[in-house]
C-alpha positions in Angstrom: 38.7 -15.4 -17.6 35.9 -18.0 -17.3 34.2 -19.6 -20.3 31.1 -20.1 -18.0 30.5 -23.6 -19.5 31.5 -27.0 -18.1 34.5 -28.8 -19.6 33.3 -31.4 -22.2 32.8 -34.9 -20.8 33.6 -33.9 -17.2 32.3 -36.0 -14.3 29.6 -34.4 -12.1 32.0 -33.5 -9.2 34.3 -31.7 -11.7 31.3 -29.9 -13.3 30.1 -28.7 -9.8 33.6 -27.6 -8.9 33.8 -25.6 -12.1 30.3 -24.2 -11.5 31.3 -23.0 -8.0 34.6 -21.5 -9.4 32.5 -19.6 -12.0 30.0 -18.5 -9.3 32.8 -17.3 -7.0 34.4 -15.3 -9.9 31.1 -13.7 -11.0 29.8 -12.8 -7.6 32.9 -11.8 -5.7 32.7 -8.3 -4.5 29.2 -7.7 -5.9 26.8 -6.6 -3.1 23.6 -6.8 -5.1 21.8 -10.0 -4.3 19.5 -10.0 -7.3 22.4 -9.4 -9.7 24.2 -12.3 -8.1 21.2 -14.6 -8.2 20.6 -13.7 -11.9 24.2 -14.6 -12.9 24.2 -17.8 -10.9 20.8 -18.8 -12.4 22.4 -18.3 -15.8 25.4 -20.4 -14.7 23.0 -23.2 -13.5 21.4 -23.2 -16.9 24.8 -23.7 -18.6 26.3 -26.2 -16.1 23.5 -28.5 -15.1 22.3 -30.6 -18.0 18.7 -31.9 -18.5 17.0 -29.1 -16.5 13.8 -27.4 -17.6 14.0 -24.9 -14.7 16.9 -23.6 -12.6 16.9 -20.7 -10.3 16.0 -19.1 -6.9 13.1 -18.5 -4.6 13.9 -15.8 -2.0 12.5 -15.8 1.5 10.4 -12.6 1.8 8.3 -11.9 4.9 7.9 -15.6 5.7 7.2 -17.0 2.2 9.2 -18.0 -0.8 9.0 -15.4 -3.6 10.2 -16.1 -7.1 13.7 -14.9 -7.8 16.0 -15.0 -10.9 15.7 -18.2 -12.9 16.2 -19.9 -16.3 13.2 -21.7 -17.7 9.5 -21.2 -18.3 7.3 -18.9 -16.2 6.9 -20.2 -12.6 4.8 -19.9 -9.5 5.4 -16.5 -7.9 4.8 -17.3 -4.3 5.2 -20.6 -2.4 4.1 -21.0 1.3 6.8 -22.4 3.6 6.0 -26.0 4.1 4.2 -26.5 0.8 5.7 -28.4 -2.1 9.3 -29.3 -2.6 10.6 -25.8 -2.2 8.4 -25.1 0.8 9.6 -28.3 2.4 13.3 -27.4 1.9 12.6 -23.9 3.4 10.6 -25.3 6.4 13.1 -28.1 7.2 16.3 -26.1 6.3 17.6 -29.1 4.4 17.9 -30.3 0.8 15.0 -32.1 -0.9 16.0 -34.6 -3.6 12.8 -35.9 -5.3 13.1 -38.6 -7.9 9.3 -38.4 -8.8 7.6 -35.1 -8.1 4.2 -36.7 -8.7 4.8 -38.9 -5.7 5.7 -36.0 -3.4 2.8 -35.0 -1.1 1.7 -31.5 -1.9 3.9 -31.1 -5.0 3.2 -27.8 -6.7 3.1 -28.3 -10.5 4.3 -25.0 -11.9 5.5 -26.8 -15.1 3.7 -30.1 -15.9 6.8 -31.3 -17.7 8.9 -31.5 -14.5 9.3 -35.0 -13.2 12.2 -34.7 -10.7 13.5 -31.9 -8.5 16.3 -30.9 -6.3 15.9 -28.0 -3.9 18.7 -26.8 -1.7 18.2 -24.1 1.0 20.7 -21.2 1.2 21.3 -20.6 4.9 22.8 -17.5 6.5 23.5 -17.8 10.2 21.3 -20.9 10.2 18.3 -19.1 8.7 16.9 -19.9 5.2 17.3 -16.8 3.0 16.5 -18.5 -0.3 16.4 -21.9 -2.0 18.0 -23.1 -5.2 15.5 -25.0 -7.2 16.4 -27.4 -10.1 13.6 -29.2 -12.1 14.1 -31.8 -14.8 11.7 -33.5 -17.2 13.6 -36.8 -16.5 12.5 -39.0 -13.6 15.3 -39.5 -11.0 17.6 -37.0 -12.8 19.3 -35.8 -9.6 21.4 -37.8 -7.3 23.7 -37.4 -4.2 26.5 -35.9 -6.4 24.1 -33.2 -7.6 22.9 -32.5 -4.1 26.5 -32.2 -2.8 27.4 -29.9 -5.7 24.4 -27.6 -5.2 24.9 -27.6 -1.4 28.5 -26.4 -2.0 27.1 -23.6 -4.2 24.5 -22.6 -1.7 27.2 -22.3 1.0 29.3 -20.1 -1.3 26.3 -17.9 -1.9 25.1 -17.6 1.7 26.5 -14.1 2.2 26.1 -13.0 -1.5 22.4 -13.2 -1.9 
């Protein structure tokens, strides 16, 4: 049974390993994509400190549409190629932004956000969703965060 919380004082790689173990356990065998995204969004809220938004945007008919998340209300639709989420979807690669106000075309759904990490979820090389993490702290995310969320995205590729 999982506690669904990170071990106290764990280093980032260990926290992301625990997050992925919890996501594996909670999504294994569940065919409903929305249920899986909802549970993983809750896990992100528990495991990733200093976030004011954590969740998913789903690719629907060529645009990103809000999916399950933890945080304040958010933009519902994001065009591919626009903002940090749209850039991740268009390029099919992670976007680690230390200062969102310096990112060309940034979409300010929550004015409190200062840094952002967006990781595409790919299935057969096609973006099916993005995992979006926002923080009120500048430069909150680093390469360890990106690697951990990329591992999570790979795990979820056939579950959402």
